[in-house]
C-alpha positions as CSV (number, residue, x, y, z in Angstrom):
1,X,-9.6,-16.6,-15.3
2,X,-12.2,-13.8,-15.3
3,X,-13.5,-14.7,-11.8
4,X,-9.9,-14.7,-10.5
5,X,-9.2,-11.3,-12.1
6,X,-12.3,-9.9,-10.5
7,X,-11.4,-11.4,-7.1
8,X,-7.9,-9.9,-7.4
9,X,-9.4,-6.5,-8.3
10,X,-11.6,-6.6,-5.2
11,X,-8.7,-7.5,-3.0
12,X,-6.7,-4.6,-4.5
13,X,-9.5,-2.2,-3.7
14,X,-9.9,-3.5,-0.2
15,X,-6.2,-3.2,0.4
16,X,-6.3,0.4,-1.0
17,X,-9.1,1.3,1.4
18,X,-7.3,-0.3,4.4
19,X,-4.2,1.7,3.5
20,X,-6.2,4.9,3.2
21,X,-7.8,4.3,6.6
22,X,-4.4,3.6,8.2
23,X,-3.1,6.8,6.7
24,X,-5.8,8.8,8.5
25,X,-5.2,6.8,11.7
26,X,-1.5,7.8,11.6
27,X,-2.4,11.5,11.0
28,X,-4.8,11.4,14.0
29,X,-2.1,9.8,16.1
30,X,0.3,12.6,15.2
31,X,-2.3,15.3,16.1
32,X,-3.1,13.4,19.4
33,X,0.6,13.6,20.2
34,X,0.6,17.4,19.9
35,X,-2.4,17.9,22.3
36,X,-2.7,16.6,25.8
37,X,-5.2,13.7,25.0
38,X,-6.6,11.7,27.9
39,X,-4.5,8.4,27.8
40,X,-7.5,6.5,29.4
41,X,-9.9,7.4,26.5
42,X,-10.7,4.2,24.6
43,X,-10.4,5.9,21.3
44,X,-6.9,7.2,22.1
45,X,-5.9,3.8,23.4
46,X,-7.1,2.1,20.2
47,X,-5.3,4.6,18.0
48,X,-2.1,4.2,19.9
49,X,-2.4,0.4,20.0
50,X,-2.6,0.4,16.2
51,X,0.1,2.9,15.4
52,X,2.7,2.6,18.2
53,X,4.0,-0.9,17.4
54,X,4.7,0.3,13.8
55,X,6.3,3.5,15.0
56,X,8.5,1.5,17.4
57,X,9.5,-0.9,14.7
58,X,10.6,2.1,12.5
59,X,12.4,3.8,15.3
60,X,14.4,0.6,15.9
61,X,15.3,-0.1,12.3
62,X,15.9,3.5,10.9
63,X,18.8,5.3,12.7
64,X,17.6,8.8,11.8
65,X,13.9,8.2,12.8
66,X,14.4,10.3,15.9
67,X,16.4,13.5,15.4
68,X,16.9,15.4,18.6
69,X,13.4,15.8,20.0
70,X,11.8,15.4,16.5
71,X,10.2,11.9,15.9
72,X,10.1,11.3,12.1
73,X,8.7,7.7,12.5
74,X,5.1,8.8,11.6
75,X,6.4,10.5,8.4
76,X,8.4,7.4,7.5
77,X,5.3,5.2,8.1
78,X,3.2,7.4,5.9
79,X,5.9,7.2,3.2
80,X,5.8,3.4,3.5
81,X,2.0,3.3,3.3
82,X,2.1,5.5,0.2
83,X,4.7,3.2,-1.4
84,X,2.6,0.2,-0.7
85,X,-0.4,2.0,-2.2
86,X,1.5,2.8,-5.3
87,X,3.4,-0.5,-5.7
88,X,1.2,-3.2,-4.3
89,X,-2.3,-1.9,-5.1
90,X,-1.4,-0.8,-8.6
91,X,0.3,-4.1,-9.3
92,X,-2.7,-6.0,-8.1
93,X,-5.0,-3.8,-10.2
94,X,-2.9,-4.2,-13.4
95,X,-2.7,-8.0,-12.8
96,X,-6.4,-8.2,-12.3
97,X,-7.1,-6.3,-15.6
98,X,-4.7,-8.6,-17.5
99,X,-6.6,-11.6,-16.1
100,X,-10.1,-10.2,-16.9
């Protein structure tokens, strides 16, 4: 069980890092929406291709995601990522420590 506990701990840490990186990608996407970024820039296209499907999903499912001209979907996505980080990653870490 020790090996499985260490594997689960490694998975928890990797998931935590992925969620941290996605948090920064969402923040960069918000900043890019405020400035007039070149839509043909490959970095801008990559950031939008990673974030826009999630934003669109939130806009469809949450009725108050767009209030007037204010789009709250990035904020709601960040809340979801933070929830996953607290709930999922901490649960995986606690389970890994119990198995070790």
